[in-house]
VEXTI-295705 format. One line per 4 residues: number of its first residue (from 1); their letters; for each residue y, x, z of C-alpha. Coordinates in nm, 4 decimals, padded with zeros to 6 digits. Example, Ala and Ser with C-alpha at 12.3 -4.5 7.8 and 13.67 -1.06 7.14 Angstrom:
// VEXTI-295705
1	AS	-00.4500,01.2300,00.7800 | -00.1060,01.3670,00.7140
This chain:
// VEXTI-295705
1	XXXX	02.1032,-02.7489,-00.2768 | 01.7983,-02.5553,-00.4530 | 01.4722,-02.5004,-00.2321 | 01.4532,-02.1799,-00.1093
5	XXXX	01.1493,-01.9827,-00.2247 | 01.0058,-01.6146,-00.0483 | 01.0760,-01.3729,-00.2914 | 00.9105,-01.0374,-00.2528
9	XXXX	01.1126,-00.7358,-00.0778 | 01.2660,-00.4868,-00.2339 | 01.1032,-00.1676,-00.2397 | 01.3424,00.0497,-00.1464
13	XXXX	01.3462,-00.1106,00.2098 | 00.9879,-00.0496,00.2738 | 00.8447,00.2762,00.3784 | 00.4307,00.2448,00.3850
17	XXXX	00.3031,00.4404,00.6285 | -00.0728,00.3056,00.6436 | -00.3408,00.5749,00.6065 | -00.5212,00.4238,00.3222
21	XXXX	-00.2571,00.2615,00.1171 | -00.0030,00.5377,00.2064 | -00.2474,00.7907,00.0742 | -00.2375,00.5967,-00.2764
25	XXXX	00.1226,00.5349,-00.2899 | 00.1671,00.9031,-00.2165 | -00.1152,00.9475,-00.5071 | 00.0759,00.7968,-00.7291
29	XXXX	00.3755,01.0115,-00.7200 | 00.2312,01.3573,-00.6570 | -00.0593,01.3600,-00.9028 | -00.0956,01.0123,-01.1012
33	XXXX	00.2449,00.9843,-01.2667 | 00.2467,01.3974,-01.3661 | -00.1444,01.3587,-01.4703 | -00.0511,01.0321,-01.6890
37	XXXX	00.2603,01.1539,-01.8758 | 00.0153,01.4818,-01.9769 | -00.2520,01.2104,-02.1125 | 00.0878,01.0610,-02.3136
41	XXXX	00.1299,01.3555,-02.4594 | -00.2085,01.4414,-02.5358 | -00.2094,01.7662,-02.3291 | -00.5074,01.7092,-02.1226
45	XXXX	-00.8370,01.8646,-02.2901 | -01.1547,01.6562,-02.3259 | -00.9464,01.3080,-02.2615 | -00.9490,01.0568,-02.4791
49	XXXX	-00.6396,01.1145,-02.7440 | -00.3282,00.9064,-02.6573 | -00.0583,01.0057,-02.9148 | 00.1683,00.7586,-02.7429
53	XXXX	00.4980,00.9942,-02.7001 | 00.4427,01.0897,-03.0298 | 00.4556,00.7660,-03.1887 | 00.7690,00.7228,-03.0782
57	XXXX	00.9266,01.0387,-03.2149 | 00.7592,00.9523,-03.5415 | 00.9286,00.6144,-03.5318 | 01.2183,00.7301,-03.4544
61	XXXX	01.2148,00.9741,-03.7547 | 01.2023,01.2881,-03.5412 | 00.8271,01.3518,-03.6981 | 00.5663,01.3173,-03.9529
65	XXXX	00.2194,01.1592,-03.9174 | 00.0698,00.8860,-03.8885 | 00.0650,00.6602,-03.5805 | -00.2533,00.6499,-03.3467
69	XXXX	-00.3902,00.4080,-03.1060 | -00.4236,00.0543,-03.0769 | -00.1302,-00.1274,-03.1863 | 00.0010,-00.1933,-02.8340
73	XXXX	-00.0239,00.1724,-02.7591 | 00.3887,00.1595,-02.6525 | 00.3036,-00.0094,-02.3493 | 00.1746,00.2762,-02.1745
77	XXXX	00.4815,00.4777,-02.2182 | 00.6458,00.1486,-02.0561 | 00.4133,00.0859,-01.8004 | 00.4047,00.4845,-01.6704
81	XXXX	00.8293,00.4312,-01.6792 | 00.7910,00.1277,-01.4622 | 00.5684,00.3159,-01.2282 | 00.8211,00.6033,-01.2014
85	XXXX	01.0581,00.3717,-01.1166 | 00.8806,00.2511,-00.8230 | 00.8312,00.5741,-00.6995 | 01.2155,00.6639,-00.7164
89	XXXX	01.2631,00.2604,-00.5819 | 01.0154,00.3721,-00.2850 | 01.1458,00.7059,-00.1786 | 00.8019,00.8174,-00.2803
93	XXXX	00.9418,01.0660,-00.5532 | 01.2216,01.1198,-00.7886 | 01.1181,01.4450,-01.0022 | 01.0303,01.2432,-01.3161
97	XXXX	01.3553,01.0737,-01.3276 | 01.4974,01.3200,-01.5624 | 01.1832,01.3202,-01.7557 | 01.1871,00.9134,-01.7583
101	XXXX	01.5650,00.9669,-01.8814 | 01.4606,01.1772,-02.2153 | 01.1519,00.9314,-02.2560 | 01.3958,00.6117,-02.2768
105	XXXX	01.6745,00.8370,-02.5147 | 01.3543,00.8788,-02.7344 | 01.3093,00.4926,-02.7281 | 01.6394,00.3816,-02.8296
109	XXXX	01.6191,00.6407,-03.0832 | 01.3374,00.4398,-03.2033 | 01.4791,00.1207,-03.1785 | 01.5754,-00.0736,-03.5133
113	XXXX	01.9278,-00.1405,-03.5519 | 01.8339,-00.5059,-03.5233 | 01.7185,-00.4862,-03.1641 | 01.3114,-00.4574,-03.3290
117	XXXX	01.1225,-00.2392,-03.1431 | 00.7297,-00.1372,-03.1973 | 00.6133,00.1745,-03.3241 | 00.3327,00.0509,-03.4826
121	XXXX	00.4858,-00.2048,-03.7255 | 00.8158,00.0326,-03.7727 | 00.5526,00.3124,-03.9119 | 00.1939,00.1027,-04.0063
125	XXXX	00.3513,-00.2343,-04.1249 | 00.7275,-00.2674,-04.1294 | 00.6437,-00.5917,-04.3866 | 00.4580,-00.7837,-04.1268
129	XXXX	00.6655,-00.7958,-03.8396 | 00.6108,-01.1232,-03.6348 | 00.3416,-01.2067,-03.9057 | 00.0126,-01.1418,-03.6823
133	XXXX	00.0674,-01.3171,-03.3234 | -00.2563,-01.3627,-03.2765 | -00.3418,-01.0097,-03.2870 | -00.0337,-00.7869,-03.3187
137	XXXX	00.0717,-00.7694,-02.9564 | 00.4042,-00.7535,-03.0563 | 00.5693,-00.9684,-02.8104 | 00.3212,-00.8503,-02.5595
141	XXXX	00.4577,-00.4533,-02.5733 | 00.8337,-00.6454,-02.5580 | 00.7307,-00.8131,-02.2112 | 00.6054,-00.4773,-02.0412
145	XXXX	00.9435,-00.3050,-02.1942 | 01.1245,-00.5752,-02.0137 | 00.9357,-00.5429,-01.7134 | 00.9705,-00.1580,-01.7186
149	XXXX	01.3968,-00.1883,-01.7946 | 01.4154,-00.4053,-01.4602 | 01.2056,-00.1645,-01.3049 | 01.4207,00.1387,-01.3955
153	XXXX	01.7524,-00.0487,-01.3642 | 01.7289,-00.1537,-01.0123 | 01.5586,00.1616,-00.8965 | 01.8490,00.3693,-01.0332
157	XXXX	02.1186,00.1695,-01.1685 | 02.0911,00.2996,-01.4890 | 02.1031,00.0405,-01.7545 | 02.0536,00.2181,-02.0946
161	XXXX	01.6561,00.0945,-02.0839 | 01.7886,-00.2529,-01.9905 | 02.0657,-00.2647,-02.3203 | 01.7100,-00.1645,-02.5174
165	XXXX	01.4893,-00.4190,-02.3782 | 01.7979,-00.7007,-02.4152 | 01.8807,-00.6128,-02.7603 | 01.5224,-00.6726,-02.8377
169	XXXX	01.4891,-01.0041,-02.5988 | 01.7824,-01.1482,-02.8041 | 01.6425,-01.0494,-03.1526 | 01.3101,-01.2122,-03.0064
173	XXXX	01.5446,-01.4838,-02.9020 | 01.6694,-01.5517,-03.2646 | 01.3590,-01.5202,-03.4127 | 01.1754,-01.7959,-03.2035
177	XXXX	01.2222,-02.0991,-03.0439 | 01.2505,-02.4964,-03.2127 | 01.5282,-02.4531,-03.4143 | 01.4661,-02.5481,-03.8376
181	XXXX	01.4753,-02.2078,-03.8981 | 01.2847,-02.0453,-03.6154 | 00.9198,-01.9262,-03.5745 | 00.7716,-02.1997,-03.3500
185	XXXX	00.4587,-01.9615,-03.2349 | 00.4141,-01.8107,-02.9313 | 00.2236,-01.4529,-02.7919 | -00.1567,-01.4314,-02.8827
189	XXXX	-00.1189,-01.2149,-02.5467 | 00.0893,-01.3218,-02.2749 | 00.2895,-01.1124,-02.0925 | 00.6350,-01.1584,-02.2244
193	XXXX	00.6627,-01.4907,-02.0161 | 00.6769,-01.3447,-01.6815 | 00.8592,-01.0592,-01.8100 | 01.1475,-01.2909,-01.9572
197	XXXX	01.2036,-01.4644,-01.6261 | 01.2630,-01.0926,-01.4812 | 01.4750,-01.0333,-01.7188 | 01.6578,-01.3613,-01.6259
201	XXXX	01.7000,-01.2380,-01.3287 | 01.8489,-00.9078,-01.3989 | 02.0772,-01.0570,-01.6322 | 02.1831,-01.4018,-01.5477
205	XXXX	02.1480,-01.4872,-01.9040 | 01.9253,-01.8262,-01.9461 | 01.8304,-01.7916,-02.2788 | 01.5521,-01.5743,-02.1393
209	XXXX	01.4503,-01.7933,-01.8966 | 01.4293,-02.0618,-02.1798 | 01.2502,-01.8481,-02.3935 | 00.9748,-01.8125,-02.1331
213	XXXX	00.9518,-02.2048,-02.1240 | 00.9440,-02.2358,-02.4992 | 00.6487,-02.0090,-02.4702 | 00.4496,-02.1483,-02.2297
217	XXXX	00.5400,-02.5228,-02.3666 | 00.4337,-02.4651,-02.7248 | 00.1488,-02.3166,-02.6516 | -00.1346,-02.5993,-02.6964
221	XXXX	00.0675,-02.7986,-02.9289 | -00.1027,-02.9586,-03.2468 | -00.1277,-02.7957,-03.4875 | -00.2479,-02.4794,-03.3654
225	XXXX	-00.0207,-02.2029,-03.3969 | -00.2347,-01.9119,-03.3823 | -00.5853,-02.0527,-03.5897 | -00.3178,-02.1622,-03.8687
229	XXXX	-00.1716,-01.7970,-03.8420 | -00.5575,-01.6734,-03.9107 | -00.6383,-01.9365,-04.1834 | -00.3266,-01.8060,-04.3865
233	XXXX	-00.4154,-01.4185,-04.3264 | -00.7838,-01.5458,-04.4933 | -00.9662,-01.2232,-04.2683 | -00.7276,-00.9849,-04.2747
237	XXXX	-00.6714,-00.8875,-03.9149 | -00.7049,-00.6049,-03.7015 | -00.9576,-00.6202,-03.4869 | -01.3370,-00.6865,-03.6312
241	XXXX	-01.4288,-00.8709,-03.2865 | -01.1799,-01.1350,-03.3414 | -01.4560,-01.3135,-03.6068 | -01.5663,-01.4360,-03.2863
245	XXXX	-01.1881,-01.5804,-03.1945 | -01.1699,-01.9300,-03.0610 | -00.8516,-02.1342,-02.9148 | -00.9770,-02.0971,-02.5889
249	XXXX	-00.9956,-01.7362,-02.5876 | -00.6030,-01.7206,-02.6047 | -00.5519,-02.0174,-02.3808 | -00.4030,-02.2249,-02.7140
253	XXXX	-00.6860,-02.5257,-02.6527 | -00.4468,-02.7565,-02.4796 | -00.0965,-02.7345,-02.3138 | -00.0950,-02.5063,-02.0247
257	XXXX	00.0182,-02.8049,-01.7707 | -00.3178,-03.0146,-01.9160 | -00.5380,-02.6985,-01.8533 | -00.7707,-02.7509,-01.5619
261	XXXX	-01.0327,-02.4732,-01.5783 | -00.9609,-02.0544,-01.6405 | -01.0732,-01.9885,-02.0248 | -01.0716,-01.7027,-02.2765
265	XXXX	-00.9454,-01.3866,-02.2070 | -00.8972,-01.2923,-01.8265 | -00.5647,-01.0903,-01.8430 | -00.4260,-01.3266,-02.1180
269	XXXX	-00.4794,-01.6055,-01.9171 | -00.3667,-01.4702,-01.5598 | -00.0643,-01.3653,-01.6973 | 00.0204,-01.6813,-01.8091
273	XXXX	-00.0808,-01.8560,-01.5132 | 00.1901,-01.6124,-01.3223 | 00.4798,-01.7100,-01.5549 | 00.3882,-02.0876,-01.5145
277	XXXX	00.4199,-02.0166,-01.1566 | 00.7412,-01.8654,-01.2221 | 00.8836,-02.1423,-01.3833 | 00.7680,-02.4032,-01.1648
281	XXXX	00.9755,-02.2024,-00.8922 | 01.3049,-02.1762,-01.1123 | 01.2528,-02.5084,-01.2715 | 01.1096,-02.7054,-00.9854
285	XXXX	00.8442,-02.8186,-01.2350 | 00.5838,-03.0156,-01.0796 | 00.3301,-03.0303,-01.3047 | 00.3565,-02.6581,-01.3640
289	XXXX	00.3053,-02.7025,-01.0185 | -00.0175,-02.8789,-01.0074 | -00.1633,-02.6793,-01.3127 | -00.1404,-02.3838,-01.1567
293	XXXX	-00.2971,-02.5147,-00.8327 | -00.5676,-02.6457,-01.0502 | -00.6457,-02.3334,-01.2629 | -00.6211,-02.1644,-00.9143
297	XXXX	-00.8735,-02.3102,-00.7569 | -01.1106,-02.3231,-01.0851 | -01.1164,-01.9251,-01.0647 | -01.1006,-01.8793,-00.7028
301	XXXX	-01.4033,-02.1107,-00.5977 | -01.5911,-02.0982,-00.9336 | -01.5120,-01.8072,-01.1233 | -01.4292,-01.5378,-00.8954
305	XXXX	-01.6954,-01.2583,-00.7797 | -01.6601,-01.1346,-00.4149 | -01.4660,-00.8639,-00.5237 | -01.2210,-01.0490,-00.6676
309	XXXX	-01.2771,-00.9420,-01.0110 | -01.2702,-01.2095,-01.2497 | -01.3896,-01.2322,-01.6248 | -01.7073,-01.1746,-01.6623
313	XXXX	-01.8179,-01.1727,-02.0245 | -01.8304,-00.8108,-02.1788 | -01.7838,-00.9522,-02.5271 | -01.4082,-01.0431,-02.5599
317	XXXX	-01.3070,-00.9953,-02.2176 | -01.3303,-01.3559,-02.1117 | -01.3887,-01.6305,-01.8542 | -01.7262,-01.8316,-01.9178
321	XXXX	-01.8478,-02.1245,-01.7336 | -01.8113,-02.2035,-01.3574 | -02.0778,-01.9766,-01.0975 | -02.1701,-01.7269,-01.4019
325	XXXX	-02.0997,-01.4136,-01.2332 | -02.3543,-01.1668,-01.3361 | -02.3597,-00.8011,-01.1117 | -02.4777,-00.5329,-01.3702
329	XXXX	-02.3212,-00.6445,-01.6884 | -01.9715,-00.8689,-01.5738 | -01.6348,-00.7137,-01.6842 | -01.4104,-00.7594,-01.4498
333	XXXX	-01.1019,-00.5402,-01.6018 | -00.8834,-00.4112,-01.3688 | -00.6082,-00.5367,-01.5278 | -00.7899,-00.8784,-01.4628
337	XXXX	-00.7468,-00.8171,-01.0711 | -00.3983,-00.6976,-01.1080 | -00.3168,-00.9918,-01.2976 | -00.4451,-01.2363,-01.0356
341	XXXX	-00.2684,-01.0785,-00.7401 | 00.0338,-01.1304,-00.9746 | -00.0751,-01.4995,-00.9647 | -00.1581,-01.5235,-00.6200
345	XXXX	00.1982,-01.3279,-00.5002 | 00.3757,-01.6541,-00.6980 | 00.1511,-01.9100,-00.5960 | 00.2180,-01.8104,-00.2064
349	XXXX	00.6300,-01.8248,-00.3208 | 00.5491,-02.1440,-00.4883 | 00.3774,-02.3254,-00.2194 | 00.4870,-02.1190,00.0905
353	XXXX	00.0648,-02.0974,00.1637 | -00.0487,-01.7364,00.3021 | -00.3996,-01.8274,00.1953 | -00.3413,-01.7140,-00.1414
357	XXXX	-00.2606,-01.3700,-00.0059 | -00.6277,-01.3552,00.1000 | -00.7382,-01.3300,-00.2660 | -00.4361,-01.0702,-00.3345
361	XXXX	-00.5810,-00.8803,-00.0745 | -00.9463,-00.9501,-00.1882 | -00.8744,-00.8041,-00.5851 | -00.6806,-00.4878,-00.3916
365	XXXX	-00.9127,-00.3726,-00.1291 | -01.2089,-00.4100,-00.3906 | -01.1449,-00.4265,-00.7449 | -00.8113,-00.2237,-00.7755
369	XXXX	-00.8592,00.0357,-00.5211 | -01.2335,00.0708,-00.7318 | -01.0733,00.1304,-01.0600 | -00.9020,00.4613,-00.9263
373	XXXX	-01.0813,00.7805,-00.8197 | -00.9494,00.9437,-00.4835 | -00.8210,01.2583,-00.6741 | -00.5940,00.9896,-00.9757
377	XXXX	-00.7049,01.1387,-01.2195 | -01.0265,00.9030,-01.3407 | -01.0362,00.5421,-01.3974 | -01.2584,00.2467,-01.4235
381	XXXX	-01.1655,00.0017,-01.6846 | -01.4919,-00.2304,-01.6059 | -01.5689,-00.2848,-01.2457 | -01.9635,-00.4128,-01.2122
385	XXXX	-02.1092,-00.5325,-00.8613 | -02.4724,-00.3336,-01.0021 | -02.4876,-00.0298,-01.2057 | -02.7907,00.1412,-01.3078
389	XXXX	-02.6193,00.4610,-01.4784 | -02.9080,00.4995,-01.7091 | -02.8813,00.1909,-01.8738 | -02.5388,00.2052,-01.9444
393	XXXX	-02.6557,00.3233,-02.2805 | -02.3801,00.3291,-02.5989 | -02.4909,00.0867,-02.8282 | -02.6248,-00.1356,-02.6412
397	XXXX	-02.5330,-00.4799,-02.4486 | -02.4664,-00.2461,-02.1801 | -02.2283,-00.0145,-02.3130 | -01.9060,-00.1639,-02.1793
401	XXXX	-01.9991,-00.0731,-01.8055 | -01.9733,00.3076,-01.7664 | -02.1096,00.4549,-01.4638 | -01.8604,00.7013,-01.3759
405	XXXX	-01.5074,00.6596,-01.3803 | -01.3083,00.8085,-01.7345 | -01.0261,01.0472,-01.7543 | -00.8596,00.8010,-02.0355
409	XXXX	-00.9706,00.5029,-02.2661 | -00.9057,00.4150,-02.6352 | -00.7527,00.1175,-02.4864 | -00.5876,00.2195,-02.1727
413	XXXX	-00.3999,-00.0494,-02.0181 | -00.5485,-00.0297,-01.6908 | -00.4485,00.3259,-01.5667 | -00.0938,00.2678,-01.5748
417	XXXX	-00.1397,-00.0580,-01.4581 | -00.2989,00.0630,-01.1482 | -00.0292,00.3275,-01.1230 | 00.2638,00.0759,-01.0976
421	XXXX	00.0637,-00.1729,-00.8689 | 00.0117,00.0517,-00.6204 | 00.3734,00.2113,-00.6534 | 00.5286,-00.1307,-00.6271
425	XXXX	00.2379,-00.2152,-00.3251 | 00.5389,-00.3135,-00.0848 | 00.6045,-00.6256,-00.2838 | 00.2973,-00.7511,-00.1578
429	XXXX	00.3048,-00.6717,00.2083 | 00.6446,-00.8528,00.2945 | 00.8609,-01.1684,00.1785 | 01.1537,-01.3680,00.2624
433	XXXX	01.3585,-01.6663,00.2217 | 01.6943,-01.7927,00.3379 | 01.5459,-01.8612,00.7057 | 01.1986,-01.6380,00.7241
437	XXXX	01.0461,-01.3365,00.7323 | 00.7087,-01.3213,00.6031 | 00.4407,-01.0645,00.6701 | 00.1549,-01.1059,00.4261
441	XXXX	-00.0275,-00.7698,00.4430 | -00.1539,-00.5916,00.7321 | -00.0072,-00.2785,00.5711 | 00.0996,00.0179,00.7941
445	XXXX	00.4568,00.0092,00.7147 | 00.8059,00.0155,00.8102 | 01.1137,-00.2482,00.6681 | 01.4889,-00.2423,00.7315
449	XXXX	01.6489,-00.5819,00.5544 | 01.9073,-00.8589,00.6736 | 01.8176,-01.2318,00.6926 | 02.1017,-01.5036,00.7593
453	XXXX	02.3263,-01.2812,00.9387 | 02.0530,-01.1019,01.1440 | 02.0092,-00.6888,01.0543 | 01.6286,-00.6581,01.1231
457	XXXX	01.4081,-00.3120,01.2000 | 01.0304,-00.3712,01.1700 | 00.7223,-00.1561,01.2325 | 00.4052,-00.2233,01.1589
461	XXXX	00.1058,-00.0659,01.2947 | -00.2424,-00.1505,01.1889 | -00.5632,-00.0664,01.2573 | -00.6948,-00.3553,01.1361
465	XXXX	-01.0107,-00.1794,01.0050 | -01.0889,-00.0230,01.3229 | -01.0774,-00.2281,01.6014 | -00.9068,-00.5674,01.4628
469	XXXX	-00.5201,-00.4651,01.6039 | -00.1852,-00.5228,01.4712 | 00.0901,-00.4168,01.6370 | 00.4361,-00.5745,01.4855
473	XXXX	00.7896,-00.4354,01.6728 | 01.0935,-00.5812,01.5744 | 01.4630,-00.4849,01.6459 | 01.7015,-00.8126,01.5443
477	XXXX	02.0304,-00.8649,01.6355 | 02.0454,-01.2287,01.5865 | 01.7963,-01.5158,01.6247 | 01.5419,-01.4955,01.3216
481	XXXX	01.1820,-01.6313,01.2276 | 00.8825,-01.4405,01.1265 | 00.5966,-01.5567,00.9712 | 00.2797,-01.3506,01.0035
485	XXXX	-00.0175,-01.4455,00.7612 | -00.3347,-01.5466,00.9546 | -00.6286,-01.4412,00.7127 | -00.8831,-01.7055,00.6319
489	XXXX	-01.1783,-01.4458,00.7125 | -01.1145,-01.4267,01.0745 | -01.1287,-01.6968,01.3742 | -00.8090,-01.7438,01.5552
493	XXXX	-00.6329,-01.4208,01.6966 | -00.4973,-01.3558,02.0412 | -00.1150,-01.3052,01.9786 | 00.0630,-01.1363,02.2621
497	XXXX	00.4269,-01.1286,02.2683 | 00.6141,-00.8415,02.4654 | 00.3058,-00.8482,02.6625 | 00.2481,-01.2122,02.7527
501	XXXX	-00.0352,-01.4346,02.5625 | 00.0846,-01.6828,02.3490 | -00.0150,-01.9882,02.1055 | 00.2125,-01.9790,01.8212
505	XXXX	00.3129,-02.2520,01.5904 | 00.0969,-02.2315,01.2467 | 00.2550,-02.3296,00.9361 | 00.0805,-02.3345,00.5870
509	XXXX	-00.1492,-02.0406,00.7787 | 00.1187,-01.8471,00.9031 | 00.1944,-01.8159,01.2821 | 00.5545,-01.8772,01.3230
513	XXXX	00.7145,-01.6971,01.5831 | 01.1319,-01.7801,01.6446 | 01.3065,-01.4636,01.8160 | 01.6061,-01.5885,02.0007
517	XXXX	01.8408,-01.3392,01.9618 | 01.9480,-01.0125,01.9699 | 01.6965,-00.7500,02.1271 | 01.3887,-00.5759,02.0942
521	XXXX	01.0413,-00.7391,02.0593 | 00.7147,-00.6598,02.0467 | 00.4078,-00.8969,01.8930 | 00.0553,-00.8071,01.8689
525	XXXX	-00.2913,-00.9878,01.7061 | -00.6279,-00.8631,01.7962 | -00.9133,-01.0131,01.5566 | -01.2804,-01.0181,01.5994
529	XXXX	-01.3195,-00.7916,01.2424 | -01.6658,-00.7420,01.2809 | -01.9297,-00.6714,00.9523 | -02.1439,-00.9290,00.8184
533	XXXX	-02.3560,-01.0328,00.5711 | -02.2858,-01.3327,00.3328 | -02.3863,-01.5060,00.0504 | -02.2886,-01.6857,-00.2489
537	XXXX	-02.2796,-02.0842,-00.3337 | -02.6348,-02.1276,-00.4935 | -02.5286,-02.2589,-00.8463 | -02.4480,-01.8718,-00.8749
541	XXXX	-02.7858,-01.7495,-01.0303 | -02.7272,-01.3683,-01.0213 | -02.7028,-01.3930,-00.6137 | -02.9762,-01.6885,-00.5680
545	XXXX	-03.2040,-01.4982,-00.2415 | -02.9327,-01.2098,-00.1785 | -02.7003,-01.1152,00.0617 | -02.3405,-00.8874,00.0734
549	XXXX	-02.2087,-00.7221,00.3130 | -01.8384,-00.7249,00.4222 | -01.5782,-00.6346,00.7201 | -01.2287,-00.7965,00.6879
553	XXXX	-01.1259,-00.8511,00.3059 | -01.3960,-00.5311,00.2169 | -01.6862,-00.5217,00.0699 | -01.9590,-00.2786,00.0791
557	XXXX	-02.2129,-00.1316,-00.1241 | -02.4867,00.0493,-00.1346 | -02.4794,00.3954,-00.3128 | -02.7854,00.6208,-00.4460
561	XXXX	-02.6326,00.9451,-00.2813 | -02.7166,00.7807,00.0743 | -03.0275,00.5635,-00.0105 | -03.1932,00.6927,-00.2749
565	XXXX	-03.2996,00.5236,-00.6547 | -03.4295,00.1881,-00.7290 | -03.1677,00.0093,-00.4938 | -03.2867,-00.3410,-00.6376
569	XXXX	-03.6253,-00.2500,-00.4539 | -03.4297,-00.3074,-00.1121 | -03.4807,-00.6199,00.0880 | -03.2515,-00.6791,00.4162
573	XXXX	-03.2850,-00.8900,00.6967 | -02.9518,-01.0762,00.7247 | -03.0327,-01.0734,01.1489 | -03.0578,-00.7275,01.1487
577	XXXX	-02.8589,-00.4972,01.4129 | -02.5363,-00.3676,01.2303 | -02.3898,-00.0720,01.3187 | -02.0200,00.0959,01.1836
581	XXXX	-02.0577,00.4771,01.1357 | -01.7777,00.7335,01.0721 | -01.5777,00.7283,00.7329 | -01.6780,00.9310,00.4320
585	XXXX	-01.5843,01.2910,00.4478 | -01.2852,01.3458,00.2378 | -01.1843,00.9766,00.1862 | -00.8657,00.8311,00.2525
589	XXXX	-00.8100,00.5533,00.5041 | -01.0442,00.5959,00.7713 | -01.2954,00.3128,00.6522 | -01.6302,00.3293,00.8250
593	XXXX	-01.9378,00.3125,00.6714 | -02.1900,00.0466,00.7685 | -02.6027,00.1010,00.9094 | -02.8591,-00.1075,00.9402
597	XXXX	-03.2194,-00.1195,00.8675 | -03.4072,-00.2619,00.5523 | -03.7188,-00.2507,00.3646 | -03.7890,-00.1050,00.0064
601	XXXX	-04.0542,-00.1718,-00.2452 | -04.2686,00.1638,-00.3160 | -04.5377,-00.0353,-00.4683 | -04.5846,-00.3564,-00.6715
605	XXXX	-04.9404,-00.3845,-00.8444 | -05.2294,-00.1922,-00.7958 | -05.2082,00.0703,-01.0959 | -04.8675,00.2155,-01.0816
609	XXXX	-04.9481,00.3521,-01.4502 | -04.9255,00.0007,-01.5796 | -04.6564,-00.2172,-01.6467 | -04.8204,-00.5212,-01.5606
613	XXXX	-05.0996,-00.6138,-01.3223 | -05.2312,-00.7824,-00.9844 | -04.9790,-00.7954,-00.7079 | -05.0017,-00.5571,-00.4392
617	XXXX	-04.6924,-00.4960,-00.2285 | -04.6320,-00.1845,-00.0424 | -04.3033,-00.1403,00.1796 | -04.1308,00.1363,00.2903
621	XXXX	-03.8972,00.1001,00.6098 | -03.5439,00.2406,00.5260 | -03.2821,00.3407,00.6988 | -02.9716,00.1673,00.4732
625	XXXX	-02.5916,00.3477,00.4668 | -02.3337,00.0873,00.2919 | -02.0181,00.2264,00.2039 | -01.6786,00.0481,00.0795
629	XXXX	-01.7046,-00.0769,-00.2359 | -01.3425,00.0571,-00.3351 | -01.4542,00.4069,-00.2534 | -01.7654,00.3920,-00.4646
633	XXXX	-01.8446,00.6781,-00.7110 | -01.6145,00.9514,-00.5716 | -01.8676,01.2036,-00.4274 | -02.1821,01.1822,-00.6612
637	XXXX	-02.3110,00.9897,-00.9961 | -02.5737,00.7402,-00.8875 | -02.6774,00.4026,-00.8547 | -02.4906,00.1340,-00.6879
641	XXXX	-02.5339,-00.2386,-00.5392 | -02.3370,-00.5064,-00.4111 | -02.6031,-00.7792,-00.3781 | -02.9159,-00.7284,-00.1998
645	XXXX	-03.2324,-00.9172,-00.1928 | -03.2965,-01.1122,00.1417 | -03.6596,-01.0855,00.3105 | -03.7627,-01.3976,00.4974
649	XX	-03.5773,-01.6745,00.3648 | -03.8384,-01.9532,00.3505
């Protein structure tokens, strides 16, 4: 008998009622979907031009003009369709279904008779298909098409986009493989691997799973396909920054099962790791399982910011070395944190261990939410932990850091990625296997499902960040098992079942409740969730002698609007009294601000007109206000700081 793994819950079974996350889910439906549709059609004055929809019209022969935008621009439309599908499935909005159907029709008309679909190579370089896997993103774009197709089919039952995706996937299965007449290459930018697994689940066609397995296992084989391809092109490429290209950048330096450290482009790496975990589940592959665990541990214990951000190098958006976690210059692409959530979700399914959802939660609550304005129409691509706006100058090493969210980007992968993630948020809250229902996030919501013959209705009410309380009401028609994640950042909670204190069995960081039969049950958990300071490992040079403020999974930061300029001159006492204040006006979720005292350097040398001089330290006492990192830069432009200097260390 095949082992049963927890699977994410269908979005149609969950209604998110949470004050914070419900507002973001509704924001996707009400504002983000229409805003991004206008962007894709170049109808937002002052925003970066997209030309995405027009590219499909040109590829379909219905419009004249040149292809505009990056080679992977098609994926913006695919991720938009995926977000629309999730809004339909989760019941938040179906207004854009006719528009989505029209876009799908256009995509179908742009597809070539043999199934090939890519507007750049159709319009610009039809003779160069599959010749630049390193940079061309043909397989990456195809993967996002497949994900959108599966999502739209599940949400609407309409299979036109699924047929388009399958036709393209069938062509890719013919072109790539181990046969003598097949190309034995693999994607320069991974993504199709995890998409092929989804397409396999939607269609039952084993060849899609086999191709995903081929792409993973062929990577790192000698001679290196991508390096040989670069040499064949003799310097003719698409991206000038690829002059620094190396094997680690594309995770092709070793076979994936032998890799022990996260290397190269962070998003590529994490999409690949997610696919490896998928394949480990599907094929019960212990080698992939062990490799995934090693890579996960390397990232989360040595290469991840406290906010769940990963990929520190602004050059080539990549991992560097253990403990290299700069604050003001770090990259931490929004897509990388989303990919880390995807990897963590799959690792929880693979192992049955709730602790992986601690990191999923960390990325979601901090970097992913910070990536979008509460108005839905501005975005961060890069997510630093310290910002000095005047320092973020174009044409310098800091040009990648933006002190304010942008309406769009020349490379716009992050905004639609954030949209599809928030619209599908329910998949991270609940999962189930053949025997149990799992609660993985404490996000207020309602659920209806079936489990081993038991019909279950569940209502989760969380005031976790206000008073540490989570209440779960369950109606079950028969006996069932409920597993509730126990966060690693909290001490053991007080549990009650129907008003009486209980001590449940704990398995793999889940508290297990066996509900014995038909009836109604109420489970409550009371955690002590207080704000407190944390320090980094002493090997993290950027954070030496500093502390950060957290409450539960949320990281807090100082902003200039509350604390004045020159935030780097602030020193704190980690034993100081910490008080919670009222939430920021106009911000979703009732997340409290945190107040405490500190000191601020107002002078450091005798003559402040000089650049250097004899040390003469002068301090002022200051009252500080910290706000959730996820909400920073929603009020005024200004400095921001997560890690604060600590006084009296010795």
